[in-house]
C-alpha positions in Angstrom: -149.0 -13.1 127.0 -145.8 -12.6 128.9 -143.0 -10.6 127.3 -140.2 -12.8 125.8 -137.7 -10.5 127.7 -139.4 -11.0 131.0 -138.7 -13.6 133.7 -139.4 -17.2 132.8 -139.7 -20.5 134.8 -136.7 -22.4 133.3 -137.4 -25.5 135.4 -139.2 -27.1 132.5 -137.0 -25.6 129.8 -137.3 -22.4 127.9 -140.7 -21.4 126.6 -141.4 -22.2 123.0 -141.6 -18.6 121.9 -138.5 -17.6 123.9 -135.9 -15.4 122.1 -133.2 -16.7 124.4 -131.5 -19.1 121.9 -131.5 -16.3 119.3 -130.0 -13.8 121.8 -127.5 -16.3 122.9 -126.5 -17.0 119.3 -126.1 -13.3 118.5 -124.1 -12.8 121.7 -121.8 -15.7 120.8 -121.5 -14.3 117.3 -120.6 -10.8 118.6 -118.1 -12.3 121.0 -116.4 -14.2 118.2 -116.4 -11.2 116.0 -114.8 -9.0 118.6 -112.3 -11.7 119.6 -111.4 -12.2 116.0 -111.0 -8.5 115.5 -108.7 -8.2 118.6 -106.7 -11.2 117.3 -106.3 -9.6 113.9 -105.3 -6.3 115.5 -102.7 -8.0 117.7 -101.5 -9.9 114.6 -101.2 -6.8 112.6 -99.1 -5.1 115.3 -97.0 -8.2 115.7 -96.4 -8.3 111.9 -95.4 -4.6 111.8 -93.0 -5.2 114.7 -91.4 -8.2 112.9 -91.1 -6.3 109.6 -89.6 -3.3 111.5 -86.9 -5.6 113.0 -86.2 -7.1 109.6 -85.7 -3.5 108.3 -83.5 -2.8 111.2 -81.4 -5.9 110.4 -81.0 -4.8 106.8 -80.0 -1.3 107.9 -77.4 -2.8 110.3 -76.0 -4.8 107.5 -76.0 -1.8 105.1 -74.0 0.3 107.5 -71.4 -2.4 108.2 -71.0 -3.2 104.5 -70.8 0.4 103.5 -68.1 1.2 106.0 -66.2 -2.0 105.3 -66.3 -1.2 101.5 -64.7 2.2 102.1 -62.0 0.8 104.4 -61.1 -2.1 102.0 -61.8 -0.3 98.7 -64.2 -3.2 97.9 -66.2 -2.1 94.8 -68.5 -5.1 94.8 -69.5 -4.6 98.4 -70.2 -0.9 97.8 -72.3 -1.7 94.8 -74.3 -4.3 96.9 -75.1 -1.6 99.4 -76.3 0.7 96.6 -78.5 -2.0 95.1 -80.1 -2.7 98.5 -81.1 1.0 99.0 -84.4 0.4 97.0 -85.3 -2.5 99.4 -85.0 -0.1 102.4 -87.1 2.5 100.7 -89.8 -0.2 100.0 -89.7 -1.2 103.7 -90.3 2.4 104.7 -93.3 2.8 102.3 -94.8 -0.6 103.2 -94.5 -0.1 107.0 -95.7 3.5 106.9 -98.8 2.5 104.9 -99.6 -0.3 107.4 -99.3 2.0 110.4 -101.6 4.6 108.8 -104.1 1.8 107.9 -104.2 0.6 111.5 -104.8 4.1 112.9 -107.6 4.7 110.3 -109.3 1.3 110.7 -108.7 0.3 114.3 -108.8 3.7 116.1 -106.2 2.5 118.7 -106.3 3.5 122.3 -103.9 6.2 123.5 -101.3 3.7 124.5 -101.4 1.8 121.3 -101.4 5.0 119.3 -98.3 6.3 121.0 -96.6 2.9 120.2 -97.6 3.1 116.5 -96.5 6.7 116.2 -93.1 5.7 117.8 -92.8 2.9 115.3 -93.4 5.4 112.5 -90.6 7.6 113.8 -88.3 4.6 114.1 -89.1 3.7 110.4 -88.1 7.3 109.3 -84.8 7.1 111.4 -83.9 3.7 110.0 -84.5 5.0 106.4 -82.2 8.0 107.1 -79.5 5.7 108.4 -79.9 3.7 105.3 -79.4 6.9 103.2 -76.2 7.6 105.1 -75.0 4.0 104.4 -75.7 4.6 100.7 -73.8 7.9 100.8 -70.7 6.1 102.4 -71.0 3.4 99.6 -70.8 6.2 97.0 -67.8 7.6 98.7 -66.2 4.1 98.7 -66.7 3.8 95.0 -65.1 7.3 94.5 -62.1 6.2 96.6 -61.7 2.7 95.2 -59.1 3.6 92.6 -57.0 5.7 95.1 -54.1 4.6 97.2 -55.1 3.7 100.8 -53.7 6.1 103.3 -50.9 5.0 105.6 -53.1 5.1 108.7 -55.6 2.8 106.9 -58.6 4.9 108.0 -57.8 4.2 111.6 -60.1 6.8 113.1 -62.9 5.9 110.7 -62.5 2.2 111.6 -62.8 3.1 115.3 -66.0 5.1 114.7 -67.4 2.3 112.5 -66.9 -0.2 115.3 -68.6 2.0 117.9 -71.5 2.8 115.5 -72.2 -0.9 114.9 -72.3 -1.5 118.7 -74.6 1.4 119.2 -76.9 0.4 116.3 -77.1 -3.2 117.6 -77.8 -2.1 121.2 -80.5 0.3 119.9 -82.3 -2.4 117.9 -82.0 -5.0 120.7 -83.4 -2.5 123.3 -86.3 -1.7 121.0 -87.0 -5.4 120.4 -87.0 -6.2 124.2 -88.4 -2.8 125.3 -85.3 -2.5 127.5 -85.2 1.0 128.9 -81.9 0.5 130.6 -80.1 -0.5 127.4 -81.9 2.4 125.5 -80.4 4.9 128.0 -76.9 3.5 127.4 -77.3 4.5 123.7 -77.1 8.1 124.7 -73.7 7.5 126.3 -72.6 5.7 123.1 -73.8 8.6 121.0 -71.8 11.1 123.1 -68.7 9.0 122.8 -69.0 8.8 119.0 -69.6 12.5 118.7 -66.4 13.2 120.6 -64.5 10.8 118.4 -66.0 12.5 115.3 -65.1 16.0 116.5 -61.5 15.3 117.2 
């Protein structure tokens, strides 16, 4: 009795006791399982990226509103920034948990692991920027009842404008993986440091 795994004459169809259909079915099933897993993995990474960019957009808005509220003595705008701080904190917790989950479940390759770790660092940095926006909003509330200085916060307005350009360029570079734009951010940072230290 020939082995079901041995050679067969397929000219008249598969032998009745052949395991070929079962093996083929298992093979197709495994392929679909692996493909679905890869699709889910890519989908998870894509969703993390989209959520990270959403967080970045909120941080950008927070910084702009906080600085504007200080310059204009706008109490409502400052309070809006303070109210949104909890949203930023929730973004950080949610994204961090999802990144840790992917590392634990998917055991990503070295390249993917570096990307995920980089994302986790970006999450932390965005949260810190959000904290600074909240601090500026608190300062705006403290200054709201005071008389605006004659110079109308001229130096602060200049730094505010440059920081917004830098933050936008950073987020755009990250979204497009644009190395050239990312390198320009270092130049922006040096310019802002010089303006701050004047």
